[in-house]
C-alpha positions as CSV (number, residue, x, y, z in Angstrom):
1,M,39.9,42.6,-37.8
2,S,42.4,40.3,-36.1
3,L,41.5,38.2,-33.2
4,L,43.6,40.3,-30.8
5,K,41.9,43.5,-32.0
6,F,38.5,41.9,-31.7
7,K,39.3,40.8,-28.1
8,M,40.4,44.3,-27.2
9,F,37.3,45.8,-28.9
10,L,35.1,43.6,-26.7
11,I,37.1,44.3,-23.5
12,G,36.8,48.0,-24.3
13,K,33.0,47.7,-24.6
14,A,33.0,45.9,-21.3
15,L,35.0,48.7,-19.6
16,E,32.7,51.4,-21.1
17,G,29.6,49.5,-19.9
18,S,28.2,49.3,-23.4
19,M,28.5,45.6,-23.8
20,T,25.4,43.6,-25.0
21,M,24.6,40.0,-24.2
22,S,25.8,38.9,-27.7
23,D,29.1,40.7,-27.0
24,I,29.4,38.8,-23.7
25,K,28.7,35.5,-25.4
26,R,31.3,36.2,-28.1
27,L,33.9,37.2,-25.5
28,Q,33.1,34.1,-23.5
29,T,33.6,31.9,-26.5
30,L,36.9,33.5,-27.2
31,I,38.1,33.1,-23.6
32,F,36.7,29.6,-23.1
33,P,36.4,28.0,-26.5
34,P,34.2,24.8,-26.6
35,P,36.2,21.6,-26.9
36,E,36.6,20.3,-30.4
37,D,34.6,17.2,-29.8
38,S,31.6,19.0,-28.2
39,P,28.3,18.3,-29.9
40,L,26.6,21.1,-31.7
41,E,23.7,22.8,-30.0
42,Y,21.6,22.0,-33.1
43,S,21.9,19.9,-36.2
44,A,21.8,21.1,-39.8
45,E,18.6,19.2,-40.3
46,F,17.0,21.0,-37.3
47,A,18.1,24.4,-38.7
48,E,16.6,23.5,-42.1
49,K,13.3,22.6,-40.4
50,I,13.2,25.9,-38.6
51,I,13.9,27.9,-41.7
52,A,11.3,26.0,-43.7
53,A,8.7,26.5,-41.0
54,S,9.3,30.2,-40.9
55,R,8.4,30.4,-44.6
56,E,5.1,28.7,-44.1
57,E,1.8,30.6,-43.9
58,F,1.0,31.8,-40.3
59,H,-2.1,30.0,-38.8
60,E,-3.9,31.7,-36.0
61,I,-4.7,29.5,-33.1
62,D,-8.1,29.7,-31.4
63,V,-7.1,29.9,-27.7
64,D,-10.4,28.4,-26.4
65,E,-10.1,25.4,-28.8
66,L,-6.5,24.9,-27.7
67,I,-7.5,24.9,-24.0
68,S,-10.3,22.4,-24.6
69,Q,-7.8,20.1,-26.4
70,L,-5.4,20.4,-23.5
71,D,-8.1,19.7,-21.0
72,A,-9.1,16.6,-22.9
73,M,-5.4,15.4,-23.0
74,I,-5.0,16.0,-19.3
75,A,-8.3,14.1,-18.6
76,K,-7.1,11.2,-20.8
77,A,-3.7,11.1,-19.1
78,R,-5.3,11.1,-15.6
79,A,-7.7,8.3,-16.6
80,R,-4.7,6.1,-17.7
81,N,-2.9,6.7,-14.3
82,E,-6.0,5.6,-12.2
C-alpha cells in the first residue's frame, strides 16, 4: 500500500468513527514525523532485556511480604532524614 493510500485509509477510518488509538498514533506520525535526530524512546539493549525477561519463569509475589519490605524501606529512609 502506498503512503498516500495508507493516509487516505486512516482518514477514512477517522471519518467513519472506527479509528483506534494505534491508528491515531500512526496518522500522527505520518502528519508530524519525528525529527531525524530525535532520540529513540528505547534502546535496542532495553528491548532485549524486556524480551529476555518475558521468557523467564513467572514468580508469584507474596503481597504481605512485599508490603513489609516497603514499610522497612520507608522507615529506613525516614530515619536517615531525621
